[in-house]
C-alpha positions as a printed Julia matrix, in Angstrom:
197×3 Matrix{Float64}:
  0.02  -0.03   -0.07
  2.81   2.37    0.85
  4.58   1.43   -2.39
  1.31   2.4    -4.23
  1.13   5.79   -2.52
  4.67   6.36   -3.07
  4.32   5.62   -6.81
  1.17   7.8    -7.24
  2.99  10.56   -5.4
  5.8   10.29   -8.01
  3.5   10.24  -10.98
  1.58  13.39   -9.6
  4.97  15.24   -9.06
  6.03  14.35  -12.51
  2.68  15.42  -13.99
  3.28  18.79  -12.21
  6.64  19.15  -13.51
  5.47  18.4   -17.06
  2.6   21.3   -16.71
  5.2   23.8   -15.29
  7.69  22.88  -18.15
  4.82  23.3   -20.64
  3.88  26.57  -19.25
  7.52  27.72  -19.29
  7.83  26.63  -22.87
  4.71  28.64  -24.04
  6.22  31.69  -22.33
  9.64  30.87  -23.91
  8.0   30.32  -27.28
  6.08  33.58  -27.05
  9.37  35.35  -26.11
 11.15  33.67  -29.05
  8.35  34.7   -31.38
  8.5   38.31  -30.24
 12.31  38.28  -30.63
 12.04  37.06  -34.11
  9.69  39.64  -34.84
 12.03  42.33  -33.43
 14.78  40.95  -35.49
 12.77  40.72  -38.67
 11.62  44.31  -38.42
 15.09  45.56  -37.5
 16.39  43.77  -40.56
 13.93  45.41  -42.72
 14.93  48.8   -41.52
 18.57  47.98  -41.8
 18.18  46.72  -45.39
 16.37  49.82  -46.4
 19.22  51.95  -44.92
 21.72  49.8   -46.83
 20.03  50.31  -50.33
 21.54  53.82  -50.59
 24.78  52.61  -49.41
 24.67  49.87  -51.91
 24.07  52.36  -54.76
 27.25  54.08  -53.59
 29.26  50.8   -53.61
 28.09  49.8   -56.9
 28.79  53.35  -58.34
 32.41  53.14  -56.91
 32.91  49.66  -58.41
 31.86  50.91  -61.8
 34.09  53.87  -61.6
 37.08  51.62  -60.73
 36.17  49.34  -63.57
 35.96  52.24  -66.0
 39.42  53.41  -64.99
 40.82  49.96  -65.45
 39.3   49.67  -68.82
 40.73  53.07  -69.81
 44.2   52.53  -68.29
 44.46  48.98  -70.18
 43.0   50.33  -73.53
 40.28  47.86  -73.41
 37.61  49.09  -75.91
 35.35  45.92  -76.31
 31.76  46.47  -75.39
 30.27  44.61  -72.71
 27.58  41.89  -73.32
 24.02  42.49  -72.21
 24.76  41.28  -68.75
 27.94  43.25  -68.24
 30.62  40.79  -69.23
 33.71  41.99  -71.04
 34.83  38.98  -72.99
 38.23  39.36  -74.5
 39.35  36.26  -76.61
 43.01  35.58  -76.85
 42.94  32.16  -78.8
 39.75  31.14  -80.32
 40.55  27.33  -80.35
 39.5   24.92  -82.85
 37.11  22.46  -81.19
 33.35  22.45  -80.33
 31.71  25.47  -78.92
 30.6   25.08  -75.28
 27.07  25.17  -74.69
 24.69  24.92  -71.64
 24.25  21.3   -70.89
 27.82  20.43  -71.99
 30.59  19.24  -69.52
 33.61  21.45  -69.69
 37.14  21.28  -68.21
 38.98  24.62  -67.66
 42.2   26.05  -66.2
 41.58  29.26  -64.62
 43.4   32.27  -62.86
 41.07  34.8   -61.14
 42.22  38.32  -60.01
 40.95  41.55  -58.56
 41.37  44.41  -61.05
 44.5   45.33  -58.88
 46.28  42.22  -60.02
 45.96  40.34  -56.76
 45.38  36.58  -57.45
 42.12  35.43  -55.87
 41.94  31.76  -57.17
 43.69  29.52  -59.48
 44.05  25.99  -60.52
 47.31  26.59  -62.32
 50.26  25.68  -60.1
 52.82  28.04  -61.92
 50.57  31.02  -61.5
 49.95  30.23  -57.82
 53.76  29.96  -57.42
 54.48  33.27  -59.31
 51.8   35.19  -56.99
 53.21  33.52  -53.76
 49.65  31.99  -53.36
 50.33  28.2   -53.34
 47.4   26.44  -51.7
 48.35  23.03  -50.39
 44.67  21.88  -50.61
 44.5   22.51  -54.5
 45.47  19.6   -56.58
 45.99  22.05  -59.69
 44.01  19.98  -62.12
 41.36  21.12  -64.43
 38.02  22.15  -62.93
 35.52  19.95  -64.78
 31.68  20.67  -64.5
 28.54  20.85  -66.35
 27.46  24.24  -67.93
 24.1   25.31  -66.32
 24.59  23.61  -63.16
 24.59  26.05  -60.26
 27.35  26.33  -57.71
 30.37  25.5   -59.92
 31.4   28.86  -61.21
 29.99  32.38  -61.26
 27.49  33.45  -63.93
 29.99  35.59  -65.81
 32.45  32.81  -66.31
 29.72  30.41  -67.37
 28.48  33.05  -69.95
 31.89  33.58  -71.16
 32.54  29.9   -71.67
 29.6   29.72  -74.22
 31.62  32.17  -76.36
 34.58  29.71  -76.54
 35.7   26.87  -78.4
 37.57  23.84  -76.96
 41.28  24.79  -76.87
 40.47  28.54  -76.73
 41.72  30.91  -74.29
 40.16  34.21  -73.11
 40.09  37.02  -70.46
 36.89  37.69  -68.88
 36.15  41.0   -66.88
 33.31  40.09  -64.59
 31.36  42.86  -62.75
 29.81  41.91  -59.33
 26.16  41.62  -60.58
 27.33  38.55  -62.52
 30.1   37.35  -60.13
 29.44  37.88  -56.47
 26.77  40.76  -56.15
 27.16  41.11  -52.46
 30.9   42.46  -52.59
 30.83  45.03  -55.18
 33.98  43.91  -56.7
 34.79  43.34  -60.37
 36.91  40.21  -61.18
 39.25  39.54  -64.07
 39.66  35.72  -65.16
 42.1   34.19  -67.53
 40.39  31.04  -68.74
 41.61  28.13  -70.89
 38.85  25.8   -72.11
 40.68  22.49  -72.28
 37.85  20.14  -73.15
 34.07  20.18  -74.28
 32.04  17.0   -73.46
 28.84  17.03  -75.4
 25.92  14.98  -73.48
 25.43  11.53  -74.95
 22.13  11.21  -76.61
């Protein structure tokens, strides 16, 4: 009998703990929702304030790009997207198209000449930017699949033939929009692999 009373008491205490915990969770949930609402509102206000700053950053990027083009006597007109495509060697193979797999060597720079990324070992060594995690082999990917290269490189590759080389000047809207920086990429299109039908 004592054992049963004790067991009942334990069950009642646990039930009370559950109710208290549920009430605390409801209060915590309301506080969390309120906090998220405050965060969302502050984000909206913050983004609104940033829009003007973003226009300034973009204008500054375009000014630096224009100076770079003038200093380097680059007179080619940009494509509709803003890409400046400068072919060096047209190549002799197939043109790359969306849906094809391609293999490329690349070296990407800021307009200042600072090397940002490459899979060409000699370029990395020349710029003292060796990366022990890079195997310096061609980058192979399917054109049109998101996440491999920036939009500007993908567009530029569709103007190239297998074996060709080109320089691409890629403003932020078709590179990385959030950082307001134009990139310059030297690309060698090593291979175009057409999808099997």
